[in-house]
PyMOL Python script that loads the backbone (N, CA, C, O; Angstrom):
from pymol import cmd

cmd.read_pdbstr("""\
ATOM      1  N   MET A   1      23.314  43.015 125.523  1.00  0.00           N
ATOM      2  CA  MET A   1      23.778  44.251 124.889  1.00  0.00           C
ATOM      3  C   MET A   1      23.449  44.209 123.403  1.00  0.00           C
ATOM      4  O   MET A   1      23.677  43.204 122.730  1.00  0.00           O
ATOM      5  N   LYS A   2      22.917  45.303 122.909  1.00  0.00           N
ATOM      6  CA  LYS A   2      22.576  45.343 121.490  1.00  0.00           C
ATOM      7  C   LYS A   2      23.741  45.857 120.671  1.00  0.00           C
ATOM      8  O   LYS A   2      24.621  46.544 121.190  1.00  0.00           O
ATOM      9  N   ASN A   3      23.746  45.528 119.396  1.00  0.00           N
ATOM     10  CA  ASN A   3      24.787  46.020 118.493  1.00  0.00           C
ATOM     11  C   ASN A   3      24.552  47.497 118.216  1.00  0.00           C
ATOM     12  O   ASN A   3      23.442  47.909 117.877  1.00  0.00           O
ATOM     13  N   LEU A   4      25.593  48.276 118.362  1.00  0.00           N
ATOM     14  CA  LEU A   4      25.494  49.712 118.128  1.00  0.00           C
ATOM     15  C   LEU A   4      25.851  50.049 116.692  1.00  0.00           C
ATOM     16  O   LEU A   4      26.714  49.416 116.084  1.00  0.00           O
ATOM     17  N   LYS A   5      25.176  51.052 116.163  1.00  0.00           N
ATOM     18  CA  LYS A   5      25.476  51.542 114.825  1.00  0.00           C
ATOM     19  C   LYS A   5      26.764  52.361 114.872  1.00  0.00           C
ATOM     20  O   LYS A   5      27.116  52.912 115.915  1.00  0.00           O
ATOM     21  N   THR A   6      27.452  52.436 113.760  1.00  0.00           N
ATOM     22  CA  THR A   6      28.672  53.239 113.655  1.00  0.00           C
ATOM     23  C   THR A   6      28.305  54.698 113.425  1.00  0.00           C
ATOM     24  O   THR A   6      27.491  55.023 112.561  1.00  0.00           O
ATOM     25  N   ILE A   7      28.919  55.566 114.212  1.00  0.00           N
ATOM     26  CA  ILE A   7      28.687  57.008 114.049  1.00  0.00           C
ATOM     27  C   ILE A   7      29.376  57.446 112.761  1.00  0.00           C
ATOM     28  O   ILE A   7      30.565  57.189 112.575  1.00  0.00           O
ATOM     29  N   PRO A   8      28.635  58.105 111.872  1.00  0.00           N
ATOM     30  CA  PRO A   8      29.250  58.539 110.603  1.00  0.00           C
ATOM     31  C   PRO A   8      30.272  59.653 110.808  1.00  0.00           C
ATOM     32  O   PRO A   8      30.290  60.313 111.847  1.00  0.00           O
ATOM     33  N   ARG A   9      31.111  59.848 109.814  1.00  0.00           N
ATOM     34  CA  ARG A   9      32.057  60.978 109.831  1.00  0.00           C
ATOM     35  C   ARG A   9      31.318  62.197 109.292  1.00  0.00           C
ATOM     36  O   ARG A   9      30.566  62.106 108.322  1.00  0.00           O
ATOM     37  N   PHE A  10      31.542  63.325 109.928  1.00  0.00           N
ATOM     38  CA  PHE A  10      30.843  64.542 109.545  1.00  0.00           C
ATOM     39  C   PHE A  10      31.821  65.532 108.930  1.00  0.00           C
ATOM     40  O   PHE A  10      32.979  65.621 109.339  1.00  0.00           O
ATOM     41  N   LYS A  11      31.333  66.276 107.937  1.00  0.00           N
ATOM     42  CA  LYS A  11      32.170  67.271 107.267  1.00  0.00           C
ATOM     43  C   LYS A  11      32.241  68.562 108.057  1.00  0.00           C
ATOM     44  O   LYS A  11      33.171  69.351 107.889  1.00  0.00           O
ATOM     45  N   SER A  12      31.243  68.781 108.930  1.00  0.00           N
ATOM     46  CA  SER A  12      31.213  70.031 109.691  1.00  0.00           C
ATOM     47  C   SER A  12      30.428  69.826 110.980  1.00  0.00           C
ATOM     48  O   SER A  12      29.697  68.847 111.135  1.00  0.00           O
ATOM     49  N   GLU A  13      30.593  70.763 111.893  1.00  0.00           N
ATOM     50  CA  GLU A  13      29.833  70.732 113.139  1.00  0.00           C
ATOM     51  C   GLU A  13      28.340  70.877 112.839  1.00  0.00           C
ATOM     52  O   GLU A  13      27.499  70.267 113.497  1.00  0.00           O
ATOM     53  N   ARG A  14      28.039  71.674 111.860  1.00  0.00           N
ATOM     54  CA  ARG A  14      26.638  71.885 111.462  1.00  0.00           C
ATOM     55  C   ARG A  14      26.001  70.575 110.989  1.00  0.00           C
ATOM     56  O   ARG A  14      24.872  70.255 111.360  1.00  0.00           O
ATOM     57  N   GLU A  15      26.727  69.834 110.179  1.00  0.00           N
ATOM     58  CA  GLU A  15      26.237  68.550 109.685  1.00  0.00           C
ATOM     59  C   GLU A  15      26.021  67.578 110.841  1.00  0.00           C
ATOM     60  O   GLU A  15      25.023  66.858 110.872  1.00  0.00           O
ATOM     61  N   GLU A  16      26.951  67.558 111.788  1.00  0.00           N
ATOM     62  CA  GLU A  16      26.820  66.675 112.950  1.00  0.00           C
ATOM     63  C   GLU A  16      25.615  67.070 113.805  1.00  0.00           C
ATOM     64  O   GLU A  16      24.852  66.214 114.254  1.00  0.00           O
ATOM     65  N   ARG A  17      25.456  68.358 114.018  1.00  0.00           N
ATOM     66  CA  ARG A  17      24.316  68.847 114.808  1.00  0.00           C
ATOM     67  C   ARG A  17      22.994  68.415 114.168  1.00  0.00           C
ATOM     68  O   ARG A  17      22.077  67.969 114.857  1.00  0.00           O
ATOM     69  N   LYS A  18      22.909  68.552 112.855  1.00  0.00           N
ATOM     70  CA  LYS A  18      21.696  68.168 112.120  1.00  0.00           C
ATOM     71  C   LYS A  18      21.437  66.667 112.275  1.00  0.00           C
ATOM     72  O   LYS A  18      20.295  66.243 112.458  1.00  0.00           O
ATOM     73  N   PHE A  19      22.503  65.871 112.200  1.00  0.00           N
ATOM     74  CA  PHE A  19      22.369  64.418 112.348  1.00  0.00           C
ATOM     75  C   PHE A  19      21.788  64.054 113.712  1.00  0.00           C
ATOM     76  O   PHE A  19      20.834  63.281 113.797  1.00  0.00           O
ATOM     77  N   TRP A  20      22.367  64.615 114.785  1.00  0.00           N
ATOM     78  CA  TRP A  20      21.919  64.250 116.137  1.00  0.00           C
ATOM     79  C   TRP A  20      20.528  64.780 116.455  1.00  0.00           C
ATOM     80  O   TRP A  20      19.867  64.263 117.356  1.00  0.00           O
ATOM     81  N   MET A  21      20.077  65.787 115.743  1.00  0.00           N
ATOM     82  CA  MET A  21      18.714  66.285 115.947  1.00  0.00           C
ATOM     83  C   MET A  21      17.679  65.319 115.375  1.00  0.00           C
ATOM     84  O   MET A  21      16.503  65.377 115.735  1.00  0.00           O
ATOM     85  N   THR A  22      18.120  64.433 114.484  1.00  0.00           N
ATOM     86  CA  THR A  22      17.184  63.524 113.825  1.00  0.00           C
ATOM     87  C   THR A  22      17.456  62.052 114.119  1.00  0.00           C
ATOM     88  O   THR A  22      16.786  61.183 113.559  1.00  0.00           O
ATOM     89  N   HIS A  23      18.420  61.755 114.980  1.00  0.00           N
ATOM     90  CA  HIS A  23      18.754  60.369 115.296  1.00  0.00           C
ATOM     91  C   HIS A  23      18.816  60.155 116.807  1.00  0.00           C
ATOM     92  O   HIS A  23      19.150  61.067 117.562  1.00  0.00           O
ATOM     93  N   ASP A  24      18.496  58.964 117.225  1.00  0.00           N
ATOM     94  CA  ASP A  24      18.519  58.584 118.644  1.00  0.00           C
ATOM     95  C   ASP A  24      19.930  58.133 119.007  1.00  0.00           C
ATOM     96  O   ASP A  24      20.424  57.139 118.475  1.00  0.00           O
ATOM     97  N   SER A  25      20.571  58.857 119.903  1.00  0.00           N
ATOM     98  CA  SER A  25      21.961  58.553 120.257  1.00  0.00           C
ATOM     99  C   SER A  25      22.122  57.176 120.897  1.00  0.00           C
ATOM    100  O   SER A  25      23.209  56.601 120.840  1.00  0.00           O
ATOM    101  N   THR A  26      21.072  56.638 121.500  1.00  0.00           N
ATOM    102  CA  THR A  26      21.188  55.317 122.144  1.00  0.00           C
ATOM    103  C   THR A  26      21.404  54.202 121.126  1.00  0.00           C
ATOM    104  O   THR A  26      21.783  53.091 121.497  1.00  0.00           O
ATOM    105  N   GLU A  27      21.167  54.487 119.847  1.00  0.00           N
ATOM    106  CA  GLU A  27      21.451  53.497 118.807  1.00  0.00           C
ATOM    107  C   GLU A  27      22.934  53.509 118.424  1.00  0.00           C
ATOM    108  O   GLU A  27      23.407  52.610 117.730  1.00  0.00           O
ATOM    109  N   TYR A  28      23.666  54.537 118.883  1.00  0.00           N
ATOM    110  CA  TYR A  28      25.061  54.715 118.510  1.00  0.00           C
ATOM    111  C   TYR A  28      26.025  54.701 119.694  1.00  0.00           C
ATOM    112  O   TYR A  28      27.217  54.445 119.522  1.00  0.00           O
ATOM    113  N   VAL A  29      25.513  54.974 120.893  1.00  0.00           N
ATOM    114  CA  VAL A  29      26.367  55.118 122.071  1.00  0.00           C
ATOM    115  C   VAL A  29      25.811  54.285 123.221  1.00  0.00           C
ATOM    116  O   VAL A  29      24.609  54.297 123.483  1.00  0.00           O
ATOM    117  N   ASP A  30      26.693  53.569 123.900  1.00  0.00           N
ATOM    118  CA  ASP A  30      26.294  52.833 125.109  1.00  0.00           C
ATOM    119  C   ASP A  30      26.488  53.788 126.287  1.00  0.00           C
ATOM    120  O   ASP A  30      27.582  53.890 126.842  1.00  0.00           O
ATOM    121  N   TRP A  31      25.425  54.478 126.657  1.00  0.00           N
ATOM    122  CA  TRP A  31      25.506  55.510 127.684  1.00  0.00           C
ATOM    123  C   TRP A  31      25.806  54.950 129.071  1.00  0.00           C
ATOM    124  O   TRP A  31      26.194  55.704 129.963  1.00  0.00           O
ATOM    125  N   SER A  32      25.633  53.648 129.268  1.00  0.00           N
ATOM    126  CA  SER A  32      25.945  53.054 130.578  1.00  0.00           C
ATOM    127  C   SER A  32      27.452  53.079 130.845  1.00  0.00           C
ATOM    128  O   SER A  32      27.882  52.959 131.992  1.00  0.00           O
ATOM    129  N   LYS A  33      28.247  53.234 129.794  1.00  0.00           N
ATOM    130  CA  LYS A  33      29.704  53.281 129.937  1.00  0.00           C
ATOM    131  C   LYS A  33      30.244  54.706 129.858  1.00  0.00           C
ATOM    132  O   LYS A  33      31.456  54.919 129.891  1.00  0.00           O
ATOM    133  N   ALA A  34      29.355  55.663 129.754  1.00  0.00           N
ATOM    134  CA  ALA A  34      29.776  57.063 129.625  1.00  0.00           C
ATOM    135  C   ALA A  34      30.383  57.578 130.924  1.00  0.00           C
ATOM    136  O   ALA A  34      29.987  57.165 132.014  1.00  0.00           O
ATOM    137  N   LYS A  35      31.334  58.473 130.799  1.00  0.00           N
ATOM    138  CA  LYS A  35      31.958  59.118 131.952  1.00  0.00           C
ATOM    139  C   LYS A  35      31.809  60.615 131.806  1.00  0.00           C
ATOM    140  O   LYS A  35      31.911  61.155 130.704  1.00  0.00           O
ATOM    141  N   ARG A  36      31.565  61.290 132.930  1.00  0.00           N
ATOM    142  CA  ARG A  36      31.430  62.742 132.923  1.00  0.00           C
ATOM    143  C   ARG A  36      32.818  63.374 132.815  1.00  0.00           C
ATOM    144  O   ARG A  36      33.746  62.990 133.528  1.00  0.00           O
ATOM    145  N   VAL A  37      32.943  64.350 131.910  1.00  0.00           N
ATOM    146  CA  VAL A  37      34.200  65.082 131.740  1.00  0.00           C
ATOM    147  C   VAL A  37      33.915  66.573 131.773  1.00  0.00           C
ATOM    148  O   VAL A  37      32.782  67.010 131.573  1.00  0.00           O
ATOM    149  N   MET A  38      34.956  67.339 132.029  1.00  0.00           N
ATOM    150  CA  MET A  38      34.820  68.794 132.044  1.00  0.00           C
ATOM    151  C   MET A  38      35.859  69.375 131.097  1.00  0.00           C
ATOM    152  O   MET A  38      36.968  68.855 130.972  1.00  0.00           O
ATOM    153  N   PHE A  39      35.480  70.467 130.430  1.00  0.00           N
ATOM    154  CA  PHE A  39      36.370  71.179 129.528  1.00  0.00           C
ATOM    155  C   PHE A  39      36.500  72.612 130.031  1.00  0.00           C
ATOM    156  O   PHE A  39      35.829  73.502 129.509  1.00  0.00           O
ATOM    157  N   PRO A  40      37.343  72.857 131.028  1.00  0.00           N
ATOM    158  CA  PRO A  40      37.400  74.182 131.660  1.00  0.00           C
ATOM    159  C   PRO A  40      37.887  75.296 130.742  1.00  0.00           C
ATOM    160  O   PRO A  40      37.556  76.458 130.977  1.00  0.00           O
ATOM    161  N   ASN A  41      38.657  74.985 129.712  1.00  0.00           N
ATOM    162  CA  ASN A  41      39.213  76.028 128.843  1.00  0.00           C
ATOM    163  C   ASN A  41      38.458  76.172 127.533  1.00  0.00           C
ATOM    164  O   ASN A  41      38.892  76.908 126.647  1.00  0.00           O
ATOM    165  N   LEU A  42      37.339  75.484 127.398  1.00  0.00           N
ATOM    166  CA  LEU A  42      36.563  75.548 126.170  1.00  0.00           C
ATOM    167  C   LEU A  42      35.827  76.874 126.085  1.00  0.00           C
ATOM    168  O   LEU A  42      35.112  77.262 127.009  1.00  0.00           O
ATOM    169  N   LYS A  43      36.007  77.558 124.979  1.00  0.00           N
ATOM    170  CA  LYS A  43      35.328  78.842 124.798  1.00  0.00           C
ATOM    171  C   LYS A  43      34.121  78.635 123.890  1.00  0.00           C
ATOM    172  O   LYS A  43      34.207  77.901 122.906  1.00  0.00           O
ATOM    173  N   PRO A  44      32.994  79.277 124.211  1.00  0.00           N
ATOM    174  CA  PRO A  44      31.809  79.114 123.369  1.00  0.00           C
ATOM    175  C   PRO A  44      32.030  79.720 121.986  1.00  0.00           C
ATOM    176  O   PRO A  44      32.781  80.682 121.822  1.00  0.00           O
ATOM    177  N   THR A  45      31.365  79.143 121.010  1.00  0.00           N
ATOM    178  CA  THR A  45      31.417  79.680 119.665  1.00  0.00           C
ATOM    179  C   THR A  45      30.774  81.062 119.668  1.00  0.00           C
ATOM    180  O   THR A  45      29.687  81.249 120.215  1.00  0.00           O
ATOM    181  N   CYS A  46      31.438  82.008 119.067  1.00  0.00           N
ATOM    182  CA  CYS A  46      30.920  83.376 119.028  1.00  0.00           C
ATOM    183  C   CYS A  46      30.518  83.738 117.614  1.00  0.00           C
ATOM    184  O   CYS A  46      31.054  83.209 116.640  1.00  0.00           O
ATOM    185  N   LYS A  47      29.576  84.639 117.522  1.00  0.00           N
ATOM    186  CA  LYS A  47      29.128  85.139 116.229  1.00  0.00           C
ATOM    187  C   LYS A  47      29.213  86.655 116.259  1.00  0.00           C
ATOM    188  O   LYS A  47      28.719  87.307 117.178  1.00  0.00           O
ATOM    189  N   SER A  48      29.840  87.190 115.250  1.00  0.00           N
ATOM    190  CA  SER A  48      29.971  88.629 115.149  1.00  0.00           C
ATOM    191  C   SER A  48      28.676  89.204 114.576  1.00  0.00           C
ATOM    192  O   SER A  48      28.138  88.691 113.595  1.00  0.00           O
ATOM    193  N   ILE A  49      28.184  90.276 115.200  1.00  0.00           N
ATOM    194  CA  ILE A  49      26.971  90.936 114.712  1.00  0.00           C
ATOM    195  C   ILE A  49      27.229  92.427 114.566  1.00  0.00           C
ATOM    196  O   ILE A  49      28.169  92.977 115.140  1.00  0.00           O
ATOM    197  N   SER A  50      26.385  93.051 113.798  1.00  0.00           N
ATOM    198  CA  SER A  50      26.433  94.497 113.659  1.00  0.00           C
ATOM    199  C   SER A  50      25.230  95.054 114.416  1.00  0.00           C
ATOM    200  O   SER A  50      24.101  94.612 114.205  1.00  0.00           O
ATOM    201  N   LEU A  51      25.472  96.008 115.282  1.00  0.00           N
ATOM    202  CA  LEU A  51      24.413  96.551 116.125  1.00  0.00           C
ATOM    203  C   LEU A  51      24.512  98.072 116.111  1.00  0.00           C
ATOM    204  O   LEU A  51      25.556  98.639 116.435  1.00  0.00           O
ATOM    205  N   ARG A  52      23.426  98.719 115.737  1.00  0.00           N
ATOM    206  CA  ARG A  52      23.412 100.185 115.710  1.00  0.00           C
ATOM    207  C   ARG A  52      22.915 100.697 117.064  1.00  0.00           C
ATOM    208  O   ARG A  52      21.809 100.385 117.504  1.00  0.00           O
ATOM    209  N   LEU A  53      23.768 101.488 117.703  1.00  0.00           N
ATOM    210  CA  LEU A  53      23.432 102.079 118.998  1.00  0.00           C
ATOM    211  C   LEU A  53      23.627 103.586 118.916  1.00  0.00           C
ATOM    212  O   LEU A  53      24.464 104.064 118.150  1.00  0.00           O
ATOM    213  N   PRO A  54      22.863 104.332 119.696  1.00  0.00           N
ATOM    214  CA  PRO A  54      23.091 105.781 119.740  1.00  0.00           C
ATOM    215  C   PRO A  54      24.519 106.075 120.224  1.00  0.00           C
ATOM    216  O   PRO A  54      25.042 105.393 121.105  1.00  0.00           O
ATOM    217  N   VAL A  55      25.121 107.082 119.640  1.00  0.00           N
ATOM    218  CA  VAL A  55      26.496 107.459 120.001  1.00  0.00           C
ATOM    219  C   VAL A  55      26.605 107.696 121.501  1.00  0.00           C
ATOM    220  O   VAL A  55      27.592 107.299 122.121  1.00  0.00           O
ATOM    221  N   SER A  56      25.598 108.342 122.090  1.00  0.00           N
ATOM    222  CA  SER A  56      25.647 108.634 123.530  1.00  0.00           C
ATOM    223  C   SER A  56      25.683 107.343 124.353  1.00  0.00           C
ATOM    224  O   SER A  56      26.345 107.288 125.389  1.00  0.00           O
ATOM    225  N   MET A  57      24.977 106.309 123.897  1.00  0.00           N
ATOM    226  CA  MET A  57      24.974 105.045 124.626  1.00  0.00           C
ATOM    227  C   MET A  57      26.358 104.381 124.564  1.00  0.00           C
ATOM    228  O   MET A  57      26.843 103.845 125.560  1.00  0.00           O
ATOM    229  N   VAL A  58      26.972 104.424 123.400  1.00  0.00           N
ATOM    230  CA  VAL A  58      28.311 103.854 123.246  1.00  0.00           C
ATOM    231  C   VAL A  58      29.306 104.640 124.111  1.00  0.00           C
ATOM    232  O   VAL A  58      30.176 104.055 124.757  1.00  0.00           O
ATOM    233  N   ASP A  59      29.167 105.962 124.115  1.00  0.00           N
ATOM    234  CA  ASP A  59      30.048 106.797 124.942  1.00  0.00           C
ATOM    235  C   ASP A  59      29.898 106.453 126.425  1.00  0.00           C
ATOM    236  O   ASP A  59      30.891 106.350 127.145  1.00  0.00           O
ATOM    237  N   GLN A  60      28.654 106.277 126.876  1.00  0.00           N
ATOM    238  CA  GLN A  60      28.414 105.915 128.279  1.00  0.00           C
ATOM    239  C   GLN A  60      29.003 104.537 128.587  1.00  0.00           C
ATOM    240  O   GLN A  60      29.564 104.325 129.663  1.00  0.00           O
ATOM    241  N   MET A  61      28.877 103.615 127.654  1.00  0.00           N
ATOM    242  CA  MET A  61      29.436 102.278 127.849  1.00  0.00           C
ATOM    243  C   MET A  61      30.953 102.346 127.960  1.00  0.00           C
ATOM    244  O   MET A  61      31.556 101.658 128.784  1.00  0.00           O
ATOM    245  N   ARG A  62      31.563 103.177 127.128  1.00  0.00           N
ATOM    246  CA  ARG A  62      33.023 103.329 127.173  1.00  0.00           C
ATOM    247  C   ARG A  62      33.477 103.923 128.517  1.00  0.00           C
ATOM    248  O   ARG A  62      34.488 103.501 129.080  1.00  0.00           O
ATOM    249  N   VAL A  63      32.726 104.896 129.015  1.00  0.00           N
ATOM    250  CA  VAL A  63      33.065 105.508 130.305  1.00  0.00           C
ATOM    251  C   VAL A  63      32.988 104.465 131.421  1.00  0.00           C
ATOM    252  O   VAL A  63      33.903 104.352 132.237  1.00  0.00           O
ATOM    253  N   LEU A  64      31.890 103.704 131.450  1.00  0.00           N
ATOM    254  CA  LEU A  64      31.741 102.658 132.474  1.00  0.00           C
ATOM    255  C   LEU A  64      32.840 101.611 132.363  1.00  0.00           C
ATOM    256  O   LEU A  64      33.412 101.189 133.368  1.00  0.00           O
ATOM    257  N   ALA A  65      33.128 101.197 131.138  1.00  0.00           N
ATOM    258  CA  ALA A  65      34.164 100.189 130.923  1.00  0.00           C
ATOM    259  C   ALA A  65      35.526 100.707 131.361  1.00  0.00           C
ATOM    260  O   ALA A  65      36.318  99.974 131.953  1.00  0.00           O
ATOM    261  N   ASN A  66      35.793 101.973 131.068  1.00  0.00           N
ATOM    262  CA  ASN A  66      37.063 102.574 131.455  1.00  0.00           C
ATOM    263  C   ASN A  66      37.211 102.598 132.978  1.00  0.00           C
ATOM    264  O   ASN A  66      38.294 102.342 133.503  1.00  0.00           O
ATOM    265  N   LYS A  67      36.126 102.905 133.679  1.00  0.00           N
ATOM    266  CA  LYS A  67      36.156 102.912 135.153  1.00  0.00           C
ATOM    267  C   LYS A  67      36.462 101.527 135.710  1.00  0.00           C
ATOM    268  O   LYS A  67      37.085 101.394 136.763  1.00  0.00           O
ATOM    269  N   ARG A  68      36.018 100.496 134.992  1.00  0.00           N
ATOM    270  CA  ARG A  68      36.225  99.113 135.443  1.00  0.00           C
ATOM    271  C   ARG A  68      37.477  98.485 134.838  1.00  0.00           C
ATOM    272  O   ARG A  68      37.830  97.344 135.136  1.00  0.00           O
ATOM    273  N   ASP A  69      38.133  99.255 133.985  1.00  0.00           N
ATOM    274  CA  ASP A  69      39.359  98.811 133.324  1.00  0.00           C
ATOM    275  C   ASP A  69      39.145  97.540 132.499  1.00  0.00           C
ATOM    276  O   ASP A  69      39.935  96.599 132.565  1.00  0.00           O
ATOM    277  N   VAL A  70      38.060  97.534 131.723  1.00  0.00           N
ATOM    278  CA  VAL A  70      37.749  96.427 130.824  1.00  0.00           C
ATOM    279  C   VAL A  70      37.369  96.998 129.458  1.00  0.00           C
ATOM    280  O   VAL A  70      36.941  98.149 129.372  1.00  0.00           O
ATOM    281  N   PRO A  71      37.516  96.221 128.404  1.00  0.00           N
ATOM    282  CA  PRO A  71      37.060  96.690 127.088  1.00  0.00           C
ATOM    283  C   PRO A  71      35.540  96.887 127.097  1.00  0.00           C
ATOM    284  O   PRO A  71      34.811  96.119 127.726  1.00  0.00           O
ATOM    285  N   TYR A  72      35.076  97.910 126.402  1.00  0.00           N
ATOM    286  CA  TYR A  72      33.643  98.207 126.448  1.00  0.00           C
ATOM    287  C   TYR A  72      32.802  97.090 125.840  1.00  0.00           C
ATOM    288  O   TYR A  72      31.671  96.873 126.276  1.00  0.00           O
ATOM    289  N   GLN A  73      33.323  96.379 124.846  1.00  0.00           N
ATOM    290  CA  GLN A  73      32.562  95.280 124.256  1.00  0.00           C
ATOM    291  C   GLN A  73      32.413  94.117 125.249  1.00  0.00           C
ATOM    292  O   GLN A  73      31.383  93.444 125.275  1.00  0.00           O
ATOM    293  N   SER A  74      33.438  93.895 126.052  1.00  0.00           N
ATOM    294  CA  SER A  74      33.352  92.852 127.083  1.00  0.00           C
ATOM    295  C   SER A  74      32.316  93.229 128.130  1.00  0.00           C
ATOM    296  O   SER A  74      31.551  92.382 128.589  1.00  0.00           O
ATOM    297  N   LEU A  75      32.294  94.500 128.504  1.00  0.00           N
ATOM    298  CA  LEU A  75      31.310  94.967 129.472  1.00  0.00           C
ATOM    299  C   LEU A  75      29.897  94.828 128.906  1.00  0.00           C
ATOM    300  O   LEU A  75      28.974  94.431 129.617  1.00  0.00           O
ATOM    301  N   LEU A  76      29.738  95.149 127.658  1.00  0.00           N
ATOM    302  CA  LEU A  76      28.432  95.017 127.002  1.00  0.00           C
ATOM    303  C   LEU A  76      27.978  93.561 127.009  1.00  0.00           C
ATOM    304  O   LEU A  76      26.807  93.289 127.272  1.00  0.00           O
ATOM    305  N   LYS A  77      28.878  92.621 126.725  1.00  0.00           N
ATOM    306  CA  LYS A  77      28.527  91.188 126.761  1.00  0.00           C
ATOM    307  C   LYS A  77      28.128  90.769 128.166  1.00  0.00           C
ATOM    308  O   LYS A  77      27.201  89.977 128.340  1.00  0.00           O
ATOM    309  N   THR A  78      28.818  91.293 129.164  1.00  0.00           N
ATOM    310  CA  THR A  78      28.479  90.973 130.554  1.00  0.00           C
ATOM    311  C   THR A  78      27.094  91.494 130.896  1.00  0.00           C
ATOM    312  O   THR A  78      26.291  90.784 131.502  1.00  0.00           O
ATOM    313  N   PHE A  79      26.811  92.731 130.509  1.00  0.00           N
ATOM    314  CA  PHE A  79      25.475  93.298 130.758  1.00  0.00           C
ATOM    315  C   PHE A  79      24.385  92.477 130.077  1.00  0.00           C
ATOM    316  O   PHE A  79      23.350  92.191 130.679  1.00  0.00           O
ATOM    317  N   LEU A  80      24.618  92.102 128.830  1.00  0.00           N
ATOM    318  CA  LEU A  80      23.629  91.300 128.097  1.00  0.00           C
ATOM    319  C   LEU A  80      23.437  89.928 128.743  1.00  0.00           C
ATOM    320  O   LEU A  80      22.306  89.459 128.875  1.00  0.00           O
ATOM    321  N   ALA A  81      24.525  89.289 129.144  1.00  0.00           N
ATOM    322  CA  ALA A  81      24.437  87.970 129.777  1.00  0.00           C
ATOM    323  C   ALA A  81      23.664  88.051 131.090  1.00  0.00           C
ATOM    324  O   ALA A  81      22.827  87.195 131.376  1.00  0.00           O
ATOM    325  N   ASP A  82      23.947  89.083 131.888  1.00  0.00           N
ATOM    326  CA  ASP A  82      23.235  89.259 133.166  1.00  0.00           C
ATOM    327  C   ASP A  82      21.744  89.462 132.936  1.00  0.00           C
ATOM    328  O   ASP A  82      20.912  88.882 133.634  1.00  0.00           O
ATOM    329  N   ARG A  83      21.418  90.287 131.954  1.00  0.00           N
ATOM    330  CA  ARG A  83      20.007  90.565 131.691  1.00  0.00           C
ATOM    331  C   ARG A  83      19.292  89.330 131.134  1.00  0.00           C
ATOM    332  O   ARG A  83      18.151  89.054 131.505  1.00  0.00           O
ATOM    333  N   LEU A  84      19.955  88.596 130.252  1.00  0.00           N
ATOM    334  CA  LEU A  84      19.363  87.369 129.723  1.00  0.00           C
ATOM    335  C   LEU A  84      19.084  86.369 130.842  1.00  0.00           C
ATOM    336  O   LEU A  84      18.019  85.754 130.894  1.00  0.00           O
ATOM    337  N   LYS A  85      20.048  86.221 131.725  1.00  0.00           N
ATOM    338  CA  LYS A  85      19.874  85.301 132.856  1.00  0.00           C
ATOM    339  C   LYS A  85      18.683  85.739 133.703  1.00  0.00           C
ATOM    340  O   LYS A  85      17.863  84.913 134.104  1.00  0.00           O
ATOM    341  N   GLN A  86      18.590  87.026 133.971  1.00  0.00           N
ATOM    342  CA  GLN A  86      17.491  87.576 134.761  1.00  0.00           C
ATOM    343  C   GLN A  86      16.149  87.326 134.073  1.00  0.00           C
ATOM    344  O   GLN A  86      15.202  86.872 134.715  1.00  0.00           O
ATOM    345  N   GLU A  87      16.061  87.611 132.801  1.00  0.00           N
ATOM    346  CA  GLU A  87      14.824  87.433 132.057  1.00  0.00           C
ATOM    347  C   GLU A  87      14.407  85.973 131.987  1.00  0.00           C
ATOM    348  O   GLU A  87      13.225  85.650 132.106  1.00  0.00           O
ATOM    349  N   LEU A  88      15.380  85.095 131.793  1.00  0.00           N
ATOM    350  CA  LEU A  88      15.058  83.678 131.642  1.00  0.00           C
ATOM    351  C   LEU A  88      14.678  83.007 132.959  1.00  0.00           C
ATOM    352  O   LEU A  88      13.953  82.013 132.953  1.00  0.00           O
ATOM    353  N   THR A  89      15.154  83.533 134.082  1.00  0.00           N
ATOM    354  CA  THR A  89      14.816  82.930 135.378  1.00  0.00           C
ATOM    355  C   THR A  89      13.522  83.504 135.935  1.00  0.00           C
ATOM    356  O   THR A  89      12.849  82.841 136.723  1.00  0.00           O
ATOM    357  N   VAL A  90      13.161  84.714 135.547  1.00  0.00           N
ATOM    358  CA  VAL A  90      11.953  85.359 136.054  1.00  0.00           C
ATOM    359  C   VAL A  90      10.723  84.874 135.303  1.00  0.00           C
ATOM    360  O   VAL A  90       9.673  84.650 135.905  1.00  0.00           O
ATOM    361  N   HIS A  91      10.847  84.714 134.002  1.00  0.00           N
ATOM    362  CA  HIS A  91       9.686  84.410 133.164  1.00  0.00           C
ATOM    363  C   HIS A  91       9.546  82.960 132.859  1.00  0.00           C
ATOM    364  O   HIS A  91       8.611  82.564 132.163  1.00  0.00           O
TER     365      HIS A  91
END
""", "prot")
cmd.dss("prot")
cmd.show_as("cartoon", "prot")
cmd.util.cbc("prot")
cmd.orient("prot")
């Protein structure tokens, strides 16, 4: 077994992400002892964006969302996720 390096303390998730993009984790972690875990309640990081849509499109989205008894923004995210999945699996 080789000596592992100490993982540094990070000031932010961004700093940690940058570190792991430029370093080999096998120098810091003994992956043979790793165990698989699940985080069922973990929510993905979200980013707020501003998006200009025609008023008629927003109105149609609200009508559809109302029929399904969901917020229109949630319905829009579902539509986008479905389309992204479709595009990424087809192409």
